[in-house]
C-alpha positions as a Python dict, from the first residue, in 0.01 Angstrom:
ca = {
    (1, 'M'): (0, 0, 0),
    (2, 'Y'): (193, -170, 283),
    (3, 'T'): (-13, -380, 517),
    (4, 'D'): (64, -557, 832),
    (5, 'N'): (-82, -849, 1049),
    (6, 'L'): (-51, -758, 1401),
    (7, 'M'): (-352, -935, 1533),
    (8, 'G'): (-247, -1126, 1843),
    (9, 'A'): (109, -1012, 1810),
    (10, 'H'): (82, -862, 2177),
    (11, 'A'): (-171, -827, 2446),
    (12, 'F'): (-282, -506, 2275),
    (13, 'G'): (-420, -702, 1985),
    (14, 'R'): (-713, -824, 2178),
    (15, 'H'): (-892, -499, 2154),
    (16, 'F'): (-923, -515, 1772),
    (17, 'S'): (-1210, -680, 1589),
    (18, 'V'): (-1164, -943, 1328),
    (19, 'R'): (-1207, -697, 1043),
    (20, 'D'): (-905, -507, 1187),
    (21, 'Q'): (-691, -808, 1138),
    (22, 'H'): (-530, -705, 807),
    (23, 'R'): (-472, -337, 866),
    (24, 'S'): (-333, -81, 619),
    (25, 'V'): (-62, 185, 722),
    (26, 'L'): (-223, 522, 756),
    (27, 'Q'): (-21, 732, 533),
    (28, 'E'): (-228, 1052, 538),
    (29, 'Q'): (-355, 1062, 896),
    (30, 'L'): (-69, 938, 1085),
    (31, 'R'): (309, 997, 1089),
    (32, 'L'): (545, 814, 1334),
    (33, 'K'): (912, 854, 1392),
    (34, 'Y'): (1147, 760, 1685),
    (35, 'V'): (1456, 985, 1697),
    (36, 'H'): (1729, 806, 1883),
    (37, 'E'): (1941, 1111, 1958),
    (38, 'E'): (1655, 1245, 2166),
    (39, 'E'): (1504, 919, 2270),
    (40, 'T'): (1163, 1047, 2170),
    (41, 'L'): (874, 920, 1987),
    (42, 'Y'): (695, 1167, 1753),
    (43, 'I'): (334, 1107, 1670),
    (44, 'K'): (148, 1343, 1439),
    (45, 'W'): (-221, 1290, 1348),
    (46, 'D'): (-382, 1489, 1069),
    (47, 'G'): (-745, 1533, 932),
    (48, 'E'): (-1034, 1324, 1009),
    (49, 'V'): (-981, 988, 1182),
    (50, 'S'): (-1237, 722, 1203),
    (51, 'S'): (-1276, 486, 1507),
    (52, 'N'): (-1118, 204, 1288),
    (53, 'E'): (-834, 425, 1173),
    (54, 'L'): (-771, 543, 1525),
    (55, 'R'): (-733, 177, 1647),
    (56, 'Q'): (-527, 92, 1337),
    (57, 'G'): (-296, 388, 1412),
    (58, 'Y'): (-254, 316, 1789),
    (59, 'A'): (-160, -45, 1692),
    (60, 'H'): (129, 101, 1478),
    (61, 'I'): (210, 344, 1780),
    (62, 'M'): (225, 37, 2015),
    (63, 'D'): (459, -151, 1779),
    (64, 'M'): (694, 151, 1818),
    (65, 'V'): (649, 138, 2193),
    (66, 'F'): (726, -232, 2222),
    (67, 'M'): (1032, -175, 2004),
    (68, 'Y'): (1190, 140, 2135),
    (69, 'K'): (1025, 161, 2500),
    (70, 'P'): (1003, 558, 2463),
    (71, 'Q'): (966, 754, 2786),
    (72, 'K'): (931, 1086, 2601),
    (73, 'W'): (650, 1146, 2334),
    (74, 'I'): (548, 1438, 2133),
    (75, 'L'): (183, 1387, 2039),
    (76, 'N'): (94, 1654, 1780),
    (77, 'L'): (-286, 1675, 1741),
    (78, 'Q'): (-289, 2032, 1589),
    (79, 'S'): (-412, 1925, 1261),
    (80, 'R'): (-628, 1640, 1376),
    (81, 'L'): (-1014, 1695, 1376),
    (82, 'A'): (-1201, 1599, 1680),
    (83, 'I'): (-1262, 1229, 1746),
    (84, 'E'): (-1563, 1053, 1919),
    (85, 'K'): (-1574, 1065, 2296),
    (86, 'E'): (-1579, 670, 2309),
    (87, 'D'): (-1261, 675, 2100),
    (88, 'Q'): (-1081, 909, 2334),
    (89, 'Q'): (-1199, 685, 2633),
    (90, 'W'): (-1069, 384, 2436),
    (91, 'V'): (-723, 546, 2413),
    (92, 'F'): (-712, 623, 2789),
    (93, 'K'): (-849, 290, 2894),
    (94, 'Y'): (-660, 48, 2676),
    (95, 'V'): (-376, 217, 2516),
    (96, 'F'): (-200, 432, 2776),
    (97, 'P'): (-218, 150, 3050),
    (98, 'E'): (-52, -80, 2802),
    (99, 'V'): (219, 178, 2724),
    (100, 'L'): (314, 210, 3098),
    (101, 'R'): (332, -173, 3112),
    (102, 'A'): (543, -185, 2802),
    (103, 'V'): (789, 90, 2880),
    (104, 'N'): (793, -1, 3263),
    (105, 'K'): (908, 363, 3342),
    (106, 'N'): (744, 702, 3384),
    (107, 'V'): (612, 822, 3037),
    (108, 'F'): (606, 1181, 2951),
    (109, 'V'): (354, 1304, 2682),
    (110, 'A'): (375, 1647, 2530),
    (111, 'V'): (39, 1704, 2377),
    (112, 'V'): (66, 1977, 2109),
    (113, 'M'): (-288, 2115, 2026),
    (114, 'P'): (-501, 2422, 2060),
    (115, 'V'): (-620, 2512, 2406),
    (116, 'F'): (-992, 2474, 2339),
    (117, 'A'): (-950, 2108, 2227),
    (118, 'Y'): (-728, 2013, 2515),
    (119, 'N'): (-994, 2046, 2774),
    (120, 'S'): (-1221, 1790, 2596),
    (121, 'L'): (-905, 1568, 2569),
    (122, 'V'): (-860, 1545, 2945),
    (123, 'N'): (-1207, 1591, 3065),
    (124, 'E'): (-1302, 1240, 3100),
    (125, 'I'): (-967, 1108, 3278),
    (126, 'D'): (-995, 985, 3628),
    (127, 'G'): (-622, 919, 3645),
    (128, 'D'): (-614, 550, 3713),
    (129, 'E'): (-547, 487, 3354),
    (130, 'L'): (-223, 703, 3383),
    (131, 'M'): (-60, 488, 3666),
    (132, 'D'): (79, 134, 3666),
    (133, 'G'): (250, 28, 3987),
    (134, 'D'): (520, 298, 4061),
    (135, 'N'): (514, 439, 3693),
    (136, 'F'): (315, 737, 3576),
    (137, 'M'): (213, 892, 3250),
    (138, 'I'): (254, 1260, 3282),
    (139, 'I'): (68, 1451, 3021),
    (140, 'H'): (126, 1817, 2965),
    (141, 'H'): (-22, 2052, 2691),
    (142, 'F'): (175, 2284, 2458),
    (143, 'L'): (82, 2522, 2173),
    (144, 'Y'): (413, 2465, 2010),
    (145, 'Q'): (625, 2171, 1935),
    (146, 'E'): (956, 2338, 2038),
    (147, 'E'): (842, 2415, 2391),
    (148, 'S'): (721, 2061, 2434),
    (149, 'R'): (1065, 1937, 2355),
    (150, 'R'): (1217, 2167, 2611),
    (151, 'W'): (962, 2025, 2858),
    (152, 'L'): (1037, 1671, 2781),
    (153, 'H'): (1418, 1735, 2819),
    (154, 'E'): (1357, 1875, 3157),
    (155, 'M'): (1135, 1603, 3274),
    (156, 'A'): (1372, 1332, 3145),
    (157, 'E'): (1669, 1484, 3340),
    (158, 'T'): (1443, 1507, 3655),
    (159, 'D'): (1312, 1142, 3617),
    (160, 'L'): (1679, 1020, 3590),
    (161, 'K'): (1787, 1217, 3917),
    (162, 'M'): (1508, 1062, 4102),
    (163, 'A'): (1589, 710, 3971),
}
């Protein structure tokens, strides 16, 4: 199994414990790909994800963010089981602000998941985590991936016109 050693590779690394220093790639719970033609980062979580696995996964996601600086994301959570409230808060407190700083532009996140799960996802957000200077993270919920792709295309066109 492939392992990496990302501890300290960037500012995001400070949020990991020593035992996370040698992280294994999540082959079953997380699938990542960046599609150049669409300039979109695809993230798909599956099954049960522990706190440690969540942090491992977001370290890999952040590596993709630092490499490609994607403004458009499809975050597919349809098959992921619920995560702990503290883990969700960790994503909003540490991951999303770091994404905005790394991309340094507006970021559009299309979350594909069932309606009942979306309310618990955004329930704890106060909004400050989704802003960095003049840049915003705009999150929108979808039931299907195809409609999320259309929305991302529209948002990117609108954002370019405003720039």
